[in-house]
C-alpha positions as CSV (number, residue, x, y, z in Angstrom):
1,M,61.3,38.0,9.9
2,S,57.6,38.0,9.7
3,R,55.9,39.5,12.3
4,S,53.5,37.9,14.6
5,P,49.7,38.5,13.8
6,R,47.7,40.7,15.7
7,L,44.3,39.2,17.2
8,L,41.3,40.9,18.5
9,V,39.1,38.9,20.8
10,V,35.5,40.0,21.3
11,L,33.6,38.9,24.4
12,L,29.6,39.9,24.0
13,N,27.3,40.5,27.1
14,W,23.8,40.6,27.7
15,R,22.8,40.1,31.2
16,T,25.2,37.7,32.1
17,P,28.0,40.0,34.0
18,D,29.4,37.2,36.3
19,M,29.6,34.5,33.6
20,T,31.1,37.3,31.4
21,L,33.8,38.0,33.9
22,R,34.5,34.1,34.0
23,A,34.9,33.9,30.1
24,A,37.1,36.9,30.2
25,E,39.4,35.7,32.5
26,S,39.5,32.4,30.8
27,A,40.3,34.1,27.7
28,L,42.7,36.2,28.8
29,V,44.7,33.0,30.0
30,A,44.3,31.5,26.5
31,M,45.5,34.7,25.1
32,R,48.9,34.8,26.8
33,H,52.1,34.8,24.4
34,L,49.6,36.2,21.7
35,R,49.5,39.6,20.3
36,A,46.2,40.1,21.6
37,E,43.7,42.4,22.8
38,L,40.2,41.9,24.3
39,V,37.2,43.7,24.1
40,I,34.0,43.3,26.0
41,V,30.8,44.7,24.6
42,D,28.0,45.0,26.8
43,N,24.8,44.7,24.5
44,D,22.9,47.5,26.3
45,S,21.9,45.1,29.2
46,G,20.1,47.7,30.9
47,D,20.2,45.7,34.4
48,G,23.9,47.4,35.9
49,S,25.9,44.6,33.5
50,F,28.4,47.4,32.6
51,E,29.2,48.4,36.0
52,K,29.5,45.2,37.4
53,I,31.7,43.9,34.7
54,A,34.0,47.5,35.1
55,K,34.2,46.9,38.6
56,G,35.3,43.1,37.9
57,L,38.1,44.4,35.6
58,Q,39.8,46.2,38.4
59,A,41.1,42.6,39.7
60,P,44.8,41.6,39.1
61,W,43.6,38.9,36.4
62,A,42.4,41.3,34.2
63,K,45.6,43.4,33.6
64,V,47.6,40.8,31.6
65,A,46.6,42.2,28.6
66,P,45.0,45.3,27.1
67,V,41.0,44.9,28.0
68,R,38.5,47.4,27.0
69,L,34.8,47.5,27.9
70,I,32.4,49.4,25.6
71,Q,28.7,49.8,25.4
72,S,26.9,49.0,22.3
73,G,24.3,52.0,22.9
74,R,21.5,49.2,21.5
75,N,20.6,45.6,21.6
76,G,20.7,44.7,18.1
77,G,21.3,41.1,18.5
78,F,24.1,38.6,18.6
79,G,25.5,39.8,15.0
80,A,25.1,43.6,16.0
81,G,26.8,43.5,19.2
82,N,29.9,41.5,17.6
83,N,29.9,44.1,15.1
84,V,30.5,46.6,17.7
85,G,33.3,45.0,19.0
86,I,34.9,44.3,15.6
87,R,34.7,47.9,14.7
88,A,36.4,48.8,17.7
89,G,39.4,47.2,16.5
90,L,42.7,47.6,18.3
91,S,43.3,50.0,21.0
92,D,45.9,52.1,18.8
93,G,43.5,52.3,16.1
94,S,44.6,50.2,13.8
95,R,42.8,46.8,12.8
96,P,43.7,43.3,13.7
97,D,44.7,40.6,11.3
98,Y,42.2,37.9,12.9
99,V,39.2,38.7,15.1
100,Y,38.2,35.9,17.7
101,I,34.3,35.8,18.9
102,L,33.5,34.0,22.1
103,N,30.3,33.9,23.8
104,S,30.1,35.0,27.5
105,D,28.9,31.4,28.7
106,A,32.1,29.8,26.8
107,F,35.7,29.3,28.6
108,P,38.3,28.3,26.3
109,A,41.3,25.8,27.4
110,P,44.4,27.5,27.6
111,D,45.8,26.7,24.2
112,A,42.4,26.9,22.5
113,I,42.9,30.3,20.9
114,R,46.3,29.6,20.2
115,L,45.6,26.6,18.3
116,L,43.1,28.5,16.2
117,L,45.2,31.1,15.3
118,G,48.0,28.8,14.2
119,H,45.7,26.8,11.9
120,L,44.7,30.1,10.4
121,E,48.1,31.0,9.8
122,R,49.0,27.6,8.2
123,H,45.8,27.6,5.9
124,P,45.4,30.9,4.0
125,E,42.4,28.8,1.9
126,A,40.3,28.9,5.5
127,G,38.7,32.0,6.5
128,F,37.3,31.0,9.5
129,A,38.1,28.3,12.5
130,G,36.4,26.9,15.1
131,S,36.5,24.8,18.3
132,Y,35.3,21.5,19.5
133,I,32.6,22.5,21.9
134,H,31.7,20.5,25.2
135,G,29.7,20.9,28.0
136,E,30.2,21.0,31.6
137,D,29.7,17.3,32.0
138,G,32.5,16.9,29.2
139,V,29.9,15.6,26.7
140,P,30.4,17.2,23.3
141,H,28.0,19.9,21.4
142,I,27.2,19.5,18.0
143,S,28.6,22.7,16.6
144,A,29.6,21.5,12.8
145,F,26.9,21.9,10.2
146,R,26.1,22.0,6.5
147,F,24.3,24.8,5.0
148,P,20.4,24.2,5.6
149,S,18.4,23.8,2.2
150,V,14.9,22.7,1.6
151,A,15.9,18.9,1.7
152,S,17.3,19.7,5.0
153,E,14.1,21.2,6.2
154,F,12.0,18.1,5.0
155,E,14.3,15.7,6.6
156,G,14.8,17.8,9.7
157,A,11.0,18.1,10.4
158,A,10.2,14.4,9.4
159,R,12.4,12.9,11.8
160,F,12.2,9.6,9.8
161,G,15.3,6.7,9.6
162,P,14.5,6.1,6.0
163,I,14.1,9.7,5.0
164,T,17.4,10.9,6.8
165,R,19.3,7.9,5.1
166,L,18.0,8.8,2.0
167,L,18.9,12.6,2.5
168,R,21.9,11.6,4.5
169,E,23.9,14.0,2.5
170,H,21.9,17.2,3.3
171,V,21.5,16.5,7.3
172,V,22.4,19.7,8.8
173,P,23.9,18.4,12.0
174,L,27.2,16.9,11.2
175,P,28.6,13.5,12.8
176,L,31.2,14.7,15.4
177,P,34.2,15.3,13.4
178,R,37.4,13.2,15.0
179,G,39.9,15.3,13.5
180,T,40.3,19.0,12.3
181,T,38.3,18.9,8.9
182,R,36.5,21.2,6.4
183,V,32.7,22.1,7.2
184,D,30.1,24.3,5.7
185,W,29.5,26.3,8.9
186,L,30.2,26.5,12.7
187,A,28.3,27.7,15.8
188,G,29.6,30.9,16.9
189,A,30.5,30.2,20.5
190,S,34.0,30.2,19.5
191,L,34.9,31.3,16.2
192,M,38.1,32.9,14.7
193,M,37.9,35.0,11.5
194,R,40.4,36.3,9.0
195,H,39.9,40.2,9.1
196,S,40.8,40.1,5.6
197,V,38.1,38.0,4.7
198,L,35.4,40.3,6.7
199,D,36.7,43.2,4.6
200,R,35.5,41.3,1.4
201,I,32.0,40.0,2.5
202,G,31.2,42.4,5.1
203,L,30.2,41.7,8.6
204,F,27.4,40.1,10.2
205,D,24.1,41.0,8.7
206,E,22.4,42.4,11.5
207,T,19.0,41.9,10.3
208,F,19.4,38.8,12.0
209,F,18.4,39.6,15.8
210,L,19.5,36.1,16.8
211,Y,20.5,32.9,15.2
212,F,21.3,31.7,12.0
213,E,23.6,34.9,11.7
214,E,27.0,32.8,11.6
215,T,25.4,30.5,8.9
216,D,25.0,33.2,6.7
217,L,28.3,35.0,7.3
218,C,30.0,31.3,6.7
219,L,27.9,31.2,3.5
220,R,29.0,34.4,2.3
221,A,32.8,33.3,3.3
222,A,32.4,30.3,1.3
223,R,30.9,32.0,-1.7
224,A,33.6,34.3,-1.6
225,G,36.1,31.5,-2.1
226,F,36.8,30.7,1.5
227,E,36.8,27.5,3.8
228,T,35.6,27.1,7.6
229,H,37.6,24.5,9.4
230,Y,36.5,22.7,12.7
231,V,39.8,22.4,14.4
232,R,39.4,19.6,17.1
233,A,42.2,20.1,19.1
234,S,40.9,23.6,20.1
235,E,38.5,22.6,23.0
236,V,36.2,25.3,24.5
237,L,33.8,24.5,27.4
238,H,30.3,26.0,26.8
239,I,27.2,26.0,28.8
240,G,24.5,27.3,26.3
241,S,21.5,29.1,25.9
242,V,22.4,31.1,29.1
243,S,21.5,34.5,27.6
244,T,18.8,33.4,25.3
245,G,16.9,31.1,27.4
246,M,16.3,28.5,24.5
247,K,16.0,25.4,26.8
248,R,12.9,27.4,28.5
249,W,11.3,28.1,25.2
250,T,7.8,27.2,25.5
251,R,6.8,28.8,22.3
252,V,9.4,29.6,19.4
253,P,10.0,33.3,19.6
254,G,9.4,35.8,16.4
255,F,12.9,36.3,16.3
256,W,13.9,32.7,15.5
257,L,11.5,32.6,12.9
258,D,12.2,36.2,11.3
259,S,15.9,34.8,10.9
260,R,15.1,31.3,9.4
261,W,12.9,33.3,6.7
262,H,15.6,36.0,6.3
263,Y,18.2,33.1,5.9
264,F,16.4,31.6,3.2
265,S,14.7,34.4,1.6
266,K,18.2,36.1,1.3
267,N,20.4,33.3,0.2
268,H,17.7,31.3,-1.9
269,G,15.2,34.0,-3.1
270,R,11.6,34.3,-2.1
271,G,10.8,31.2,-4.1
272,G,13.1,29.2,-2.2
273,A,12.1,30.3,1.2
274,V,8.6,28.9,0.2
275,L,10.1,25.8,-0.9
276,A,11.8,25.4,2.5
277,T,8.6,26.1,4.1
278,L,6.7,23.6,2.1
279,A,9.3,21.0,2.8
280,H,9.4,21.7,6.5
281,G,5.5,21.4,7.0
282,A,5.2,18.1,5.1
283,G,7.8,16.7,7.0
284,G,6.2,18.2,9.9
285,L,2.9,16.7,9.2
286,L,4.5,13.2,8.3
287,W,6.1,13.5,11.8
288,R,3.1,14.6,13.8
289,A,1.1,11.7,12.0
290,R,3.8,9.3,13.3
291,R,3.7,10.7,16.8
292,L,0.0,10.2,16.9
293,L,-0.1,6.4,15.8
294,Q,3.2,5.5,17.7
295,R,2.5,7.9,20.8
296,K,6.0,9.6,20.6
297,P,6.7,12.2,23.4
298,R,6.3,15.8,21.5
299,V,9.7,17.2,20.6
300,D,8.8,20.5,19.1
301,P,7.5,23.6,21.2
302,P,3.9,23.9,21.2
303,R,2.3,25.4,18.0
304,F,5.6,25.3,16.4
305,L,4.3,24.2,12.9
306,R,1.4,26.7,13.0
307,D,3.7,29.3,14.2
308,L,6.0,28.6,11.1
309,I,3.4,28.6,8.6
310,S,1.7,31.6,9.8
311,H,4.8,33.6,10.2
312,D,6.2,32.8,6.7
313,L,2.6,33.4,5.1
314,S,2.7,36.7,6.7
315,A,6.2,37.6,5.6
316,L,5.5,36.8,1.6
317,T,3.6,40.1,1.8
318,R,6.5,42.1,3.4
319,P,9.4,43.2,1.5
320,L,12.6,41.6,1.7
321,P,14.7,43.6,4.0
322,G,18.5,44.5,2.9
323,V,21.4,43.5,4.9
324,R,22.1,46.0,7.7
325,E,24.9,46.9,9.7
326,T,25.1,49.5,12.4
327,P,27.5,52.2,11.9
328,A,30.4,52.7,14.6
329,P,29.1,54.8,17.4
330,R,30.2,58.5,17.3
331,D,29.8,59.2,21.1
332,A,33.0,58.9,22.7
333,A,31.3,58.0,26.1
334,V,30.3,54.6,24.9
335,A,33.7,53.4,24.4
336,Q,35.4,53.4,27.8
337,A,38.3,52.1,29.3
338,A,37.7,49.1,31.9
339,R,40.4,50.4,33.9
340,A,42.3,53.7,34.5
341,E,45.3,53.8,32.2
């Protein structure tokens, strides 16, 4: 009789302790009847989050499964923080069969985690599996995508129906899948990964501070021969942009521009990154001409196109960074139990 798989759930917090505790409570409900443990990583919030979460984990609901709270020691971004949790492994020192990463503003339905695990158990060709994501209003979020390309950069920036129809096979956001299907990549708000695949391709590239890190990870898996599957039955409520503040951006931050450039230059070479920027610039100029003539509303943040081109011109003079992963913390103090044994 085969043993049931072991699962590590990683929940990353950055200055959202109340929401993280709410996400942890939802995750623990969804982990029932699974051989699963939860590790919460505080990504060096520096605002009392660690202490507040530790106190919250004294509640009865937090005692239904093994839970640990650890401190990352530095805020290296989304990928780096999740890597800390993945490297922590299970409480007995062993490695899990699967890793499930969950955003601090995401709340899985009671069967959401079990459905992802079951899907990966039945589909060895899949390295990753992710959920159907919806907002508090029930409206589905776009969370399944094609890999970005030079053509998609032009299409996305131009925002012009005939161009979109011509390049429809390159449009990055996929129409909402009606059922379980293979996709290129999925948003990292609710994503389960086969640990053996991570052993082969590595963890998140920590050169990405925020954005494009899950795109890069899924691309590396695809190049290694593993598929990414969207599992429609696994449902997760996601508020979105709580930690990043994306909805309040008045200007695109440098880390987004850095991540975009790194994604294209790493995966398509410096020449491919330049072509992607030229394509985006051409599409952006076309959109801005139409916006002036047709008096369309602003869509991009102020100065976006100028910031993008200026950033990438500067990036051309810098050496390409290598893949960076942070080693596991050596100080035992950063890996504390959230409650007494």
